C-alpha positions as a printed NumPy array, in Angstrom:
array([[119.694,  87.2  ,  70.039],
       [118.727,  86.543,  66.359],
       [120.809,  83.301,  65.884],
       [120.596,  80.454,  68.417],
       [119.619,  80.46 ,  71.873],
       [119.968,  83.716,  74.274],
       [122.455,  83.757,  76.993],
       [121.131,  83.385,  80.555],
       [123.325,  86.272,  81.871],
       [124.269,  89.529,  80.659],
       [126.655,  91.72 ,  82.448],
       [127.605,  95.626,  82.323],
       [130.663,  97.209,  84.064],
       [129.996, 100.987,  85.005],
       [132.702, 103.069,  86.175],
       [131.498, 103.519,  89.608],
       [129.677, 101.468,  92.572],
       [125.845, 101.085,  91.184],
       [123.228, 101.402,  93.702],
       [119.889, 102.464,  92.236],
       [118.45 , 100.562,  89.303],
       [115.183, 100.761,  87.19 ],
       [114.017,  98.728,  84.329],
       [112.068, 100.539,  81.485],
       [108.68 ,  99.915,  81.345],
       [108.006, 101.11 ,  77.902],
       [107.097,  98.137,  75.194],
       [109.631,  99.682,  72.675],
       [112.733,  99.781,  75.198],
       [112.684,  96.036,  76.522],
       [116.214,  95.677,  77.646],
       [116.969,  99.31 ,  78.902],
       [117.879, 100.169,  82.432],
       [118.967, 103.109,  84.399],
       [121.702, 102.92 ,  86.857],
       [122.422, 105.664,  89.686],
       [126.105, 106.004,  91.108],
       [126.868, 105.562,  94.595],
       [129.989, 108.034,  95.171],
       [130.357, 109.651,  98.581],
       [130.465, 113.202,  97.353],
       [128.419, 115.775,  95.568],
       [129.099, 114.704,  92.122],
       [127.409, 111.596,  90.943],
       [125.81 , 110.178,  87.782],
       [123.076, 108.488,  86.104],
       [123.7  , 106.13 ,  83.121],
       [121.078, 104.644,  80.828],
       [122.264, 101.207,  79.487],
       [120.635,  98.983,  76.685],
       [121.289,  95.53 ,  75.572],
       [122.357,  95.585,  71.759],
       [120.287,  92.938,  70.04 ],
       [123.125,  92.249,  67.433],
       [126.19 ,  92.172,  69.68 ],
       [124.178,  90.986,  72.73 ],
       [126.423,  93.486,  75.075],
       [125.384,  96.123,  77.157],
       [125.754,  99.681,  75.822],
       [125.573, 102.823,  77.615],
       [123.452, 105.138,  75.768],
       [123.527, 108.236,  77.758],
       [125.289, 109.364,  81.037],
       [124.046, 112.681,  83.046],
       [125.155, 114.23 ,  86.106],
       [123.095, 114.021,  89.319],
       [123.683, 115.891,  92.747],
       [124.449, 113.365,  95.487],
       [123.769, 109.662,  95.077],
       [120.334, 108.673,  93.692],
       [118.461, 106.972,  96.505],
       [115.878, 105.544,  94.004],
       [115.441, 105.568,  90.117],
       [112.122, 104.775,  88.539],
       [111.088, 105.101,  84.888],
       [107.415, 106.271,  84.162],
       [105.26 , 103.239,  84.773],
       [103.903, 103.606,  81.148],
       [103.418, 100.13 ,  79.645],
       [101.59 , 101.464,  76.747],
       [104.122, 104.184,  75.68 ],
       [101.708, 106.822,  75.656],
       [103.425, 109.197,  78.001],
       [106.626, 111.198,  77.253],
       [109.706, 109.099,  78.044],
       [110.329, 110.233,  81.577],
       [112.536, 108.937,  84.303],
       [112.38 , 110.154,  87.93 ],
       [115.247, 110.35 ,  90.794],
       [115.246, 111.225,  94.252],
       [118.195, 112.444,  96.372],
       [118.154, 115.841,  97.708],
       [114.868, 116.667,  95.667],
       [112.719, 114.682,  93.516],
       [113.574, 115.382,  89.552],
       [111.961, 114.435,  86.586],
       [114.142, 113.747,  83.593],
       [112.965, 113.575,  80.008],
       [115.003, 111.117,  77.886],
       [115.914, 111.984,  74.339],
       [117.625, 109.989,  71.651],
       [120.992, 111.349,  72.561],
       [120.658, 113.242,  75.833],
       [118.443, 113.478,  78.895],
       [117.483, 116.734,  80.124],
       [115.926, 118.013,  83.465],
       [112.225, 118.531,  83.261],
       [111.324, 119.808,  86.835],
       [112.901, 119.82 ,  90.066],
       [110.089, 119.332,  92.88 ],
       [111.044, 120.866,  95.987],
       [108.697, 121.228,  99.082],
       [110.989, 123.303, 101.101],
       [110.244, 126.624,  99.199],
       [110.987, 128.874, 102.36 ],
       [113.989, 127.448, 103.645],
       [117.72 , 126.746, 102.707],
       [117.677, 123.702, 104.361],
       [116.467, 120.622, 102.571],
       [115.536, 117.379, 103.971],
       [117.014, 114.479, 101.638],
       [114.54 , 112.281, 100.142],
       [114.851, 108.424, 101.006],
       [112.762, 107.105,  98.477],
       [109.66 , 107.678,  96.266],
       [107.003, 105.769,  94.186],
       [105.299, 106.483,  90.925],
       [101.764, 105.444,  90.756],
       [100.852, 102.81 ,  87.946],
       [ 97.334, 103.575,  87.969],
       [ 97.686, 107.232,  87.429],
       [101.198, 108.211,  86.391],
       [100.51 , 111.958,  87.159],
       [100.92 , 110.913,  90.896],
       [104.037, 110.489,  92.892],
       [104.973, 110.094,  96.423],
       [108.268, 110.771,  98.204],
       [109.552, 109.726, 101.502],
       [111.963, 112.17 , 103.643],
       [114.181, 112.094, 106.778],
       [112.041, 115.216, 108.202],
       [109.145, 112.528, 109.118],
       [106.917, 113.391, 106.133],
       [105.511, 112.02 , 102.813],
       [104.49 , 114.239, 100.066],
       [102.179, 113.314,  97.355],
       [102.774, 115.283,  94.165],
       [100.534, 115.742,  91.119],
       [102.555, 115.869,  87.754],
       [101.211, 117.819,  84.547],
       [102.555, 116.571,  81.326],
       [101.585, 119.333,  78.98 ],
       [102.089, 119.533,  75.266],
       [105.416, 120.568,  73.679],
       [105.584, 124.257,  72.632],
       [108.914, 125.423,  71.343],
       [111.492, 124.602,  74.209],
       [108.722, 124.902,  77.006],
       [109.294, 122.345,  79.717],
       [106.891, 119.542,  79.277],
       [106.408, 118.793,  82.827],
       [105.587, 120.657,  86.09 ],
       [104.354, 119.517,  89.498],
       [102.553, 120.501,  92.677],
       [102.017, 119.3  ,  96.083],
       [ 98.679, 117.648,  96.394],
       [ 99.502, 116.799, 100.007],
       [102.154, 116.719, 102.683],
       [101.641, 114.593, 105.855],
       [103.549, 113.748, 108.815],
       [103.801, 109.976, 108.46 ],
       [106.033, 108.644, 111.313],
       [107.449, 109.76 , 114.598],
       [111.052, 109.611, 112.899],
       [112.757, 109.55 , 109.454],
       [110.596, 107.859, 106.775],
       [112.646, 105.591, 104.45 ],
       [110.278, 104.202, 102.088],
       [106.876, 104.786, 100.634],
       [104.696, 102.691,  98.081],
       [101.312, 102.924,  96.615],
       [ 98.996, 100.132,  97.145],
       [ 96.727,  98.812,  94.401],
       [ 93.863,  98.204,  96.629],
       [ 90.694, 100.433,  96.278],
       [ 91.297, 101.664,  92.814],
       [ 95.187, 101.808,  93.003],
       [ 95.211, 105.825,  93.462],
       [ 94.422, 106.516,  97.053],
       [ 96.322, 104.157,  99.303],
       [ 99.931, 103.789, 100.088],
       [101.983, 102.702, 102.823],
       [105.235, 104.122, 104.513],
       [108.128, 102.505, 106.658],
       [110.64 , 104.34 , 108.725],
       [113.036, 104.737, 111.638],
       [110.496, 104.227, 114.31 ],
       [110.22 , 100.462, 112.91 ],
       [106.42 , 100.542, 111.652],
       [104.719,  99.807, 108.543],
       [101.901, 102.5  , 108.33 ],
       [ 99.047, 102.668, 105.834],
       [ 97.35 , 105.852, 104.571],
       [ 94.318, 106.596, 102.374],
       [ 94.417, 109.874, 100.623],
       [ 90.64 , 110.441, 101.117],
       [ 90.862, 110.017, 104.905],
       [ 94.419, 111.365, 105.955],
       [ 93.009, 112.298, 109.381],
       [ 94.255, 108.795, 110.482],
       [ 96.437, 105.978, 109.457],
       [ 96.68 , 102.299, 110.195],
       [ 99.653, 100.709, 111.632],
       [ 99.867,  97.266, 109.961],
       [103.364,  96.083, 111.821],
       [105.942,  97.136, 114.346],
       [109.324,  95.572, 114.465],
       [109.561,  93.642, 117.903],
       [112.685,  95.227, 118.58 ],
       [111.802,  98.61 , 117.089],
       [114.462,  98.431, 114.44 ],
       [114.207, 101.013, 111.734],
       [112.663,  99.459, 108.724],
       [114.362, 100.329, 105.491],
       [112.158,  99.338, 102.414],
       [108.602,  98.001, 101.666],
       [107.197,  96.387,  98.608],
       [103.578,  95.494,  97.833],
       [102.962,  92.159,  95.978],
       [102.16 ,  93.066,  92.375],
       [ 99.352,  90.729,  91.965],
       [ 97.69 ,  90.355,  95.492],
       [ 97.219,  93.767,  97.138],
       [ 97.123,  92.087, 100.545],
       [100.463,  91.285, 100.814],
       [103.593,  93.35 , 101.249],
       [107.532,  92.541, 102.221],
       [109.613,  94.605, 104.51 ],
       [113.07 ,  94.305, 106.116],
       [114.835,  95.945, 108.936],
       [118.07 ,  97.673, 108.902],
       [120.916,  95.089, 109.264],
       [118.332,  92.5  , 109.269],
       [119.074,  89.117, 107.653],
       [115.373,  88.378, 107.031],
       [112.355,  89.481, 104.789],
       [108.859,  89.714, 106.699],
       [105.969,  89.119, 104.787],
       [102.709,  90.82 , 105.912],
       [ 98.977,  90.307, 105.15 ],
       [ 97.135,  93.725, 105.548],
       [ 94.069,  91.383, 106.756],
       [ 95.942,  90.047, 109.665],
       [ 97.729,  93.156, 110.965],
       [100.871,  93.315, 113.131],
       [101.558,  89.446, 112.805],
       [103.979,  88.464, 109.804],
       [102.604,  85.521, 107.672],
       [106.071,  84.594, 106.539],
       [109.73 ,  85.153, 107.405],
       [112.422,  84.482, 104.795],
       [115.46 ,  83.955, 106.67 ],
       [118.122,  82.005, 104.687],
       [120.367,  84.928, 104.232],
       [123.804,  84.907, 105.9  ],
       [124.35 ,  88.841, 106.023],
       [121.927,  91.769, 105.912],
       [119.293,  91.998, 103.004],
       [119.37 ,  94.819, 100.801],
       [116.836,  94.196,  98.243],
       [113.367,  92.745,  97.606],
       [111.655,  92.112,  94.178],
       [108.235,  90.489,  93.95 ],
       [107.372,  88.556,  90.725],
       [105.513,  90.861,  88.131],
       [103.365,  88.015,  87.012],
       [102.861,  85.617,  89.908],
       [101.732,  86.303,  93.526],
       [103.776,  83.731,  95.147],
       [107.102,  84.368,  93.907],
       [109.592,  86.758,  95.445],
       [113.418,  87.494,  95.199],
       [115.564,  88.675,  97.97 ],
       [119.147,  89.862,  97.653],
       [121.795,  90.44 , 100.41 ],
       [125.339,  91.097, 101.378],
       [126.109,  87.434, 101.296],
       [126.437,  87.555,  97.302],
       [123.145,  85.84 ,  97.142],
       [119.904,  86.385,  95.133],
       [117.202,  83.884,  96.187],
       [113.896,  83.242,  94.655],
       [111.181,  82.036,  96.951],
       [107.703,  80.236,  96.442],
       [105.456,  81.422,  99.301],
       [102.306,  79.316,  98.232],
       [102.47 ,  77.462, 101.471],
       [101.862,  80.534, 103.59 ],
       [101.221,  80.601, 106.602],
       [103.104,  77.312, 106.772],
       [106.948,  78.016, 107.003],
       [108.776,  78.605, 103.969],
       [112.061,  76.745, 104.618],
       [113.931,  77.331, 101.552],
       [114.358,  79.291,  98.281],
       [113.431,  77.529,  94.988],
       [116.426,  79.162,  93.343],
       [119.702,  80.534,  94.269],
       [122.217,  82.607,  92.32 ],
       [125.739,  83.842,  93.81 ],
       [127.307,  86.93 ,  92.639],
       [130.497,  87.846,  92.771],
       [130.126,  90.754,  95.406],
       [127.548,  91.955,  98.051],
       [124.19 ,  92.595,  96.01 ],
       [123.113,  96.339,  96.643],
       [119.777,  96.001,  94.663],
       [117.618,  93.582,  92.788],
       [114.664,  94.4  ,  90.484],
       [112.273,  92.096,  88.43 ],
       [111.457,  93.356,  85.132],
       [107.59 ,  94.075,  84.88 ],
       [107.452,  93.786,  81.161],
       [109.734,  90.784,  80.838],
       [109.047,  88.505,  83.959],
       [111.612,  86.055,  83.028],
       [114.462,  88.617,  83.842],
       [115.858,  89.662,  87.243],
       [118.424,  92.544,  87.354],
       [120.975,  92.841,  90.222],
       [123.703,  95.014,  91.017],
       [127.014,  94.516,  93.095],
       [130.258,  96.625,  93.215],
       [130.345,  98.416,  89.806],
       [128.452,  95.847,  87.971],
       [124.997,  95.249,  86.7  ],
       [123.731,  91.718,  85.958],
       [120.686,  90.604,  84.235],
       [119.681,  86.783,  85.026],
       [117.172,  84.906,  83.184],
       [114.92 ,  82.964,  85.669]])
């Protein structure tokens, strides 16, 4: 990247199907991503890959074992680089990992089913950007759990991180598939969830006795994922299981989508809002396409995307780098690609 113009696309091939994916947020680790395998057995892997400035190739810096596929991976949302270099994964449990120069080690395993052999798998989680000591998990057992983390000082080999349950609540009538903190009201207390009952629900940690239904799928199809706009806390996007469209909601106008993005020709698997702009969003689907939309003219219909990229396979996931807003990552088959937008 020293000589001449940087490439527009970089590609990395993993030894397995890539499903979960996350851009590092630290300012000193710009082109670093974590990738989670999707292998339908107990033994799965996480790889940490980085773009080598000299060769401009992706290199695997570290691989570690993970039980079951990771349903989600997130680096600690630490844009100033003041916390330890932590990574979280969800699967059977929520795990917090500490990344070293040569290895990655498990800091803590957060398990809410202390009294039972049965573990209800976690479908997703979110790490609070305003307060990185807060995480929220969603589970197939109809609950969401809010966790508090303590990051202590390093004393010898004592684990640096421990966690405790701040609150657990029954969020839906059926499985909960995703959870996301809202930036509204200070950014620490409000979150939303989606699930198999087809609803989007909003919660406030200060008033957990009631929740607000923001949207219900007209056919009661399960809603799989939910994403808050990163600049305007009023907007969020969601998608239904096997659905070919992305629904954009405005919390001020419950139950009526302000936009529907429906150019995909197969089911949508991923959504990513632009980190730096309230009116750009990327969607990715089984039709091999990643589409970028400008939604400025809502509530007028958004007919067509402004950019389209066709990958060589069904796109499982898309992420828009918060620290490098001109880069998007997608994964399909065993490949990761980062695209300059």
